[in-house]
C-alpha positions, 0 to 999 in steps of 0.5 A: 543532529537537530530535531525534527519535527513531529505533529501531534497527531503523527499516529492518526495522520499515519493511519488516515495516509494508511487508509488510502492504501495508496502504491506509492509506485503506481500514482504517477500518471494520475497527478502528473499533469497536475504538477506540471500545471503547478510547475507552470502556474508558479514559473518554477522548473520543479514541482513534486507531490510528495507523501510523507510515511512514518520515515520515507517521504514518496515522491508520488508525482514529479516534474522537473526532478527525478526522485522517488523517495527521500528520508523523511528527515531530510525534507522541507515537506515534513515541515508543512504538514505541521500547518495548516497554511503554505510553507514559503522558503525564499532562500533555503542558504539562509535557513537553518533547517535547510542549508546544509542539506545536499539538495541545497550545497550540491546538484540540482542547488535548490534555492526557493521552496514553496509547499502547500499541506495536501490536507484530506476532508477530516483534516489530516495533513498527509503531504505537500504539493511543492514547487522549487526553484534554483534561483532565489524568488517570490511568489504573488498572492494570485499564484499561491492561490492557484497553487492552493487550488491545485493542491486541493484538486490533488486531494480530490484525485487521491480520495477519488482513486480511494472510493473507486478502489472500495467501489472495486473491492465490494464488485469483486466480493459479490463476484466472488459469492456469484463464483461460489453460488454458481459452484454450489449450484453446478453439483446439487442440480447436476445430480437432480438432472441425472435423477430425473434422466434415470426416472424418465427412462423407466417412466418410459418403459412403464408407459407412465405419460403424466410423470415422463412430461413432469420429468421432462420439466424437471430435466429442462429447468435443471438444464437451464439453470445449470447453463447459467450457472456454468455462464457465470462460473466461465467468467472466472474460469477463463481470467488469465490475468491478475487484477489490480486489486489483487497479488500473487507472491511474484508480484508482491515480490517485485513490488517490494524489491522496487518500492525498497531496494533504494533505501537499502542500496542507499545505506549498502544493505544487502535486501532480498525478497524470496517466497515459498514454492507453493501457491505461486499463481495464487491470488490474495487482496493486496488491501493494506499489504504495502503499508504493513509490509513497508514499515516493517522493512523501512524499520529493518533498513534503519536499524542495520548497519552498513553491508547488513542484511534485511531478507523478507520472505513470503509464503502462503499456507493453507490450514483446513479452510483458512488460507493466510499470508505468512510474511517474516521480515529479518534483519541483522541489525542492532537488535533489541533487548526484552525491555525494548521489545515490551515498550514497541509492544505495549504502543509506547512509541518512542522516537530512536536514531538508526544506525546512520543516524536517521531521525526514528519516528517511533510509530512504524511498527504501531502502525503496522500492528494496528493495521494487521490487527484490523484485518485479524492477523498476527504480528510477532517480534523475535530480537536479540540485542546485538543480533537483529530482529525478525518480525512475523506477519500472518494474515488471512487472505482467504 
């Protein structure tokens, strides 16, 4: 098996991709017009926008070829992220890197490839926008320049979506503060109004007119603020749908099945995602969860042989005033000895081949742990060589 290339700044590159916190299943509608335009400009039947994770190439927009994810070691775009200039392969059947790939030998029988690196403003190549053809061809300099411009626009849109998401999160934090303040106001004001009502009755019996006027002002002012608090709080109590930036256990369960079931099926692995019975309707931020769990699940699938099992269990638990999400990713794969566990938990990222000779990039676990710790969570590894591994993530979500 030929060695797959790894950029020198691979971990930083993956950190940058994780920073965008992209839901790979929801980007299509935001980029599809650019993908179609790229195919039109190049005159090719196929155009794709691909983002390269630690082990998987995620196609977040496609035209002319129905593909969502590809093992990274099988892709052409893995070579694009190594350089600052586009990659052109005029005839893939004559290129040793690609001539034996299924997409060259079989349907769709790709011959031509042109990939533009998707470079972030701070210089990281997170993927590639590429055009492909079933015929041998060559692009003119004018068309190449047009594709470069379109590639820049893809990054601009990804940046825009990221900034918009951050704005939504900040607004949500402000709304949560509003909700808490409104909730806190209602209790004391209700008590003040109740006391004012009692005192007003006593003052009336004793004909204390000035005192009654003062109590009436307190009563009226308190009710006015209480009505305002009730109005603010009702905005939250009436919400029945889960906002885009939030997950519930069932929503996260469905998302993980959609994204990673295809990888498991390709290796004939039994993949399941289960949830705890409690807190099914509880909402929690989706921030970075797909990035963390996705890397752990991909690793579990990579190191589990045919007919093995990869099981994910999700639950919410509350201890005192702390609410946390607990996720376990358990597999029946090759497992690890104590030395290997020590190696991966000591930031010594090394490449290891999977059970089907998948290329291992050694950064998936490190990235998952880095993101978990950045969210003040924990990641615990349990494994027995020859019997499988269990990764337990716990992240505060209150």
